[in-house]
Each structure stands twice: as C-alpha cells, then as structure tokens.
N, C-alpha and C positions, 0 to 999 in steps of 0.2 A: 862207530858202524853205521848211523842213521843216514849220515851224508851217502855211504856208498850204497846203501839200498834204495834211497832216493833215488840216485842216478841210474844203477841200474834196472830199478823199475820204469823210470822215464823213457829209458832207451827202447825196453821191450814194448811198451805201451806205443812208441813213435812207429817202431817197424811193423806192430801188429796194424795200426791205423791205416799205413800208407802202403802196404802189401810191397815190400822192396824186391821181392823176390826176381823181378825181370832185372836182367843186366842193362838193358837197353835205358831203363828207369833212373839206372845210377850214373854211369858214366862220368866217373871221377876225372879223369884225364885223357878223355876222348874229346869230340865237337863239343865245345862249349853250348851250342844250341841245344845238345840233346842232355847237357845236366843240369837235370830237373832236382836233384837230391845230393847234397853234402853235408856230412856229418863228421866233424874232425873225432876221429876214433878214440885218440888217446884220453878223451873226455869222459869217454864210457868203460874204459879199462881201469880196474882197480890199481893195479900195482903203479900204472903211470900217474894217477890220479895222485898217490901216496908221494910219488917222486916230483910233482910238479905242484904240491900245494904251498899255497901262499897264506899267509894268516890274513883275516879280514881287514879292511880298512879302521885305523883307528881314530881318526879326526875328520874334521870336516871338510878338509882340502886335498888331502891326498889321494884321490882315486885316480890321478895320472901316475903316480910310482905305482901305485898297487896293480893297475892294470897292467902297466909296463912290464911289471915282474912276472904277471903271468904269461905275456906273450914270450918274454924270453925264454921262461922254464918250458915252454912249449917246444921252442928249438934248442932245449938241453944246454942254454948257458946257466954257468953257476953265479946266480945273483940273488939277493934278500931284498924283500919288500923294504926293509929299516935302510939297507945300502941306498937304493934308489931315492927313499924320503929323505935322507939326509943330504944327499947331495941337492936337492930340488929346495929343501928349506932353507937354503943358503942365496935362494935366487927371489927375485921380485914376485911377488904373488897378486893376482885379481880376485875379486869378488866371486866371479861368475865360475870360473873354471878352475882355479888354484893352478893349474899347470897350461900353458898355452900349447897348440899343437907345436910350435916352434922350440920350445923348452922340452915337450915330451919326445921329440925326434933325437935332439942333442943328447937326452939322457939314455936312449936307447943305441944310439950310434958307436959308441965305443964297443959296446956287445956284439951288435949287428950292424955291421957297416954298410949294408946294401937297404937298411931300412929307409920307407919313404913315406911322404905326407901328402896328400892331394885334398883340397877344399872345392866345393860345388861339384863333388862326384856324384855317379849315378850308382843305381843298384847294379847295374850291369858291371861295374867296377868292382864291387863286392863280391857278386857273384864269379867273377873271373878268379878272384883269389881263394875264395872257400872252395870253388871246383878244382883248385890245385892241392887242397888240404892246406892251405894257409890261413892263420886266424887273421882277424881285421879288427882293429882298434877303431872306435867310433866315438865321436862327440854328440852325444844326445841331452834332450833336455827332459830333464826326471819331474816326476808328480808334483815335487816342491818346487817348480819353476827354475831351476837351479840345472847350469851347464854341468854333465857326468861323463866321465870315460867310462867306456863297456867294453867287453872283448866279444865279438861274434866268432861262433864256433859251428854254424851250420845255418842251413834251409831246406825246408820242403816245398817243393811244388805239386799239388794235385794234378790230375787228368785235366780238371777244370780252370788249371791256372792259377790257384789259390794258392798263396805262400804263407808259410810259417819261419819267422826268422828267429834263431836260437842264440842266445848270448850268455856270457858268464857275467854275475856282477861282483863288486867290489867287496863280498861275503862270501864268493866262492859257489854260489847256487846257480843252476843253469835254469832260465826262463825260456818260454817262446810266448813271440809276439805275431800277431796277425801284421800281414805286410804293410796294410794302411796305419794301423796303430805306430809301426817301427820309423815308417816314412814321415809322420807327423811328427814323432820326437828327433829325427835325426835333422828334417828340413825345418829346423824352429826359427822362431823370430823372437824379439826382444823388444818391448814398447819403447817409445820415447826416442829422442834424436840423438842426444850425447852419448848414452851408452851404446848404442849401436855403433857409432861410429868410432867410439875409443877401441871397442871390441874388435873392428874391422882393421884399426889400425896395428893391432897386435896378432893379424893373421886369424883370427878367431870367426869362421864363417859356418854358415849351415852345410851339412851334407861333409864335413870333414872325416877323414879315414888316414889311419897310420896302418902301412902294410910291409 
C-alpha cells in the first residue's frame, strides 16, 4: 500500500502547491496556449494504478519494453513486460539504449497501430500530447550517463512560467523534474566521434519522443 499512499500524497501536494481551482489554468482540451497544467489522472487513481501495474525493470537493458508496457497499459492493451521483453531480446541490442527508437516503435505498433516517433522534437510537441491526456515516451540521459526510456505523465506551469515535468520511471515511481533539468537530460550529448555517429545511423538522436 505504500506506493498508493505515496501517489495520493503526491497529487494532493501538487494540487495544493499550484492551486488548480481555476478552470482556465487547466484547459486540458481547449486552446493549447491556455493549457498550463496536464496530469494524466489514471496515474493518481488507485483502481487504475492496480490495473495498469507493470513489474519493475529487471535487467540493465529492458527500459524500452518496460516503458512500452506502461504506455500500452495506459490505453488498456492487454500486454505484459515479459511479453515485450521476450520479443526485444531476440533483436540486436546496442550499449547505450538497449532498444532503439525504431525498435521500440516496432514493438508497440502491433498493439497501437497509430504510434509515432519523432526526433529533434520540442517541448511544445510534448505539451500538445500531454494536454490531450496522452502519455509520451522519451529517451533521456540518466545520471549514470546512459540513455534511458521513461514515460511522461504530466507537467505543471505556474504563473511565472516555471515548469515541472512529471514522469514514471521503470520501477513505477513518479518523479518531478524542473524544466531545465528535464531538457538537459532529453537534449543529451554523447562525447567522441565514433559512438555519436553510430547512434545517429541507428536513428538514436536527442529529443526523441514516442507518442
């Protein structure tokens, strides 16, 4: 029950901190220019959390299948982490991502035929999806300097324009990052000449999103 208490406490803190009483500040499906807050409600609904449960990542490479499972379960597809991981384990893996954007899209497409991916995207692209209550999978650079897939589930922009970005990690915990910190991890760089070129050839680029 600790995870439920944590999630419910977090949403209460978020709503209290940013005073979401005003309908104009929420604007989920109205003019995107007025959409300053979007939180995917199912990630704060205990019954739906149980239904969408995905076991934590169990190895060093399967963040793609794990996050992909969370994404599909949001749309109520009957799929398991083990199922996606088994399909991916038979494919070529690279050191930095485990699952390339093209491979992750291919894993998701048999379930959700309209899934797309975009590289060199903008935060406005992310915001558009979240404002329509659609999660976004992004490829970020972790603290360990590895590329890592996570799923964005919301953002909050206050009156001064400061933005917090909310995401679910591959252990099922929800975190919040300041906009600048998120952009630094999403707009990543890899040192050297050979490795960045190799990543680019495989379609692995900064500011990649799957939606």
